[in-house]
C-alpha positions as CSV (number, residue, x, y, z in Angstrom):
1,M,0.0,0.0,0.0
2,P,2.7,2.6,0.8
3,D,4.4,1.9,-2.6
4,K,1.1,2.9,-4.3
5,I,1.0,6.2,-2.4
6,D,4.4,7.1,-3.8
7,N,3.1,6.6,-7.4
8,A,-0.2,8.5,-6.8
9,A,1.1,11.9,-8.0
10,L,-2.1,12.4,-10.0
11,W,-4.1,12.0,-6.8
12,F,-2.0,14.5,-4.8
13,E,-1.1,17.0,-7.5
14,G,-3.9,16.8,-10.0
15,P,-3.6,16.7,-13.7
16,Q,-0.7,18.4,-15.5
17,F,-2.9,21.1,-17.1
18,L,-3.9,22.5,-13.7
19,R,-0.3,23.4,-13.0
20,E,0.1,25.2,-16.4
21,S,-1.1,28.7,-17.3
22,E,-4.8,29.2,-18.1
23,I,-4.0,29.7,-21.8
24,N,-2.9,26.1,-22.1
25,C,-6.0,24.7,-20.4
26,P,-8.4,22.6,-22.5
27,R,-11.5,24.5,-23.8
28,Q,-15.0,23.5,-22.8
29,P,-16.9,22.5,-25.9
30,D,-20.1,24.4,-26.6
31,L,-22.9,21.8,-26.2
32,R,-25.8,24.2,-26.5
33,Q,-28.2,23.3,-29.3
34,P,-31.2,25.2,-30.6
35,L,-34.5,24.2,-29.0
36,A,-37.1,22.5,-31.1
37,T,-40.4,24.3,-31.3
38,D,-42.4,21.1,-31.0
39,D,-40.5,19.9,-27.9
40,P,-43.1,19.2,-25.1
41,E,-40.6,20.1,-22.4
42,V,-40.1,23.7,-23.6
43,K,-42.1,26.2,-21.7
44,K,-44.7,27.9,-23.9
45,K,-45.2,31.7,-23.9
46,T,-48.4,32.7,-22.1
47,T,-50.3,35.9,-22.1
48,T,-52.3,37.0,-19.1
49,I,-55.1,39.6,-19.5
50,C,-56.7,41.2,-16.5
51,A,-59.6,43.6,-16.5
52,A,-61.4,45.5,-13.8
53,V,-65.1,46.1,-14.1
54,E,-67.1,48.6,-12.0
55,S,-70.5,47.5,-11.0
56,S,-73.4,50.0,-11.1
57,V,-75.3,48.0,-8.5
58,H,-75.8,49.9,-5.3
59,Y,-73.8,48.7,-2.3
60,L,-77.0,48.1,-0.3
61,H,-78.0,45.4,-2.8
62,G,-74.9,43.4,-1.9
63,L,-75.6,44.0,1.8
64,L,-79.2,42.9,1.5
65,S,-78.3,39.8,-0.5
66,R,-75.8,38.7,2.2
67,C,-78.0,39.2,5.2
68,S,-81.1,37.3,5.8
69,A,-82.4,39.1,8.9
70,Y,-83.1,42.7,9.7
71,K,-80.9,42.6,12.8
72,A,-78.0,41.2,10.7
73,I,-78.5,44.1,8.3
74,Q,-78.4,46.6,11.2
75,R,-75.2,45.1,12.6
76,C,-73.5,45.1,9.1
77,T,-74.6,48.7,8.5
78,A,-73.3,49.8,11.9
79,W,-70.0,48.1,11.3
80,L,-69.6,49.8,7.9
81,L,-70.5,53.2,9.3
82,R,-68.1,52.9,12.2
83,F,-65.2,52.4,9.8
84,K,-66.4,55.1,7.4
85,Q,-66.0,57.8,9.9
């Protein structure tokens, strides 16, 4: 085993090109390829459209449709008026 350690210069020192200047280092090949348009793994471009619509329905209509009892309407109206002021 110790005789193998003496011969393991590659393990301790690394490859020869790491000790040379950067100009002599091997170049990384360019492996990028153009993407196919019919590839199912390519993310498709999406468009999102958002619109805001103002309702002409009076606010009391919404309140009356949510409350079934007169007391509930009173409580809701009092709560809204408290935060209005």
